[in-house]
C-alpha positions, 0 to 999 in steps of 0.5 A: 496462490499467486493470484493471492499473493499478487493481491497482497502485494497491491494492497500492501503497495496501496497501504504504503502509498497512502502512508507516505501521503497522510505523513507528507500532508500532516508535516 
């Protein structure tokens, strides 16, 4: 349970960073 939770957190962080980077490039 803890491992999957940690993986989900990492995935969310990666997607969030990607979103901010994409927004910065677009604007």
